[in-house]
C-alpha angles and dihedrals in degrees: 000000000000115000121189116201108197110203091021094159095059128089097272095038091051091051091052091050092049092053114099112263134191113255092240090072120085110204121203120184129202135197135179090227124066116256133173101230101088091278118159113235105231130167110186090201088069100071098181094054090043090056091050092052092047090052090049096048097035094202119202091200130026120199110193112205096154123122144154100246101175103103094196091053091049090053092049096046112032093173091055090049092053092046 
């Protein structure tokens, strides 16, 4: 079973990845920022690239832990916060 954890480098995503998992699960993690630990670069705001990545990975389960956590940025750009 393929599991995609979106926002896997954040607090909640990291906690999910640290939890013990059965070996039959294949976890893939994504982040908007580039990292060096086999993390998939995924920006949910870019729908066309997101579709390509979903088709490539073919996840059975998607766990979305992504969020815009900067309160000031959310107040300045309401549309970005909703997206």
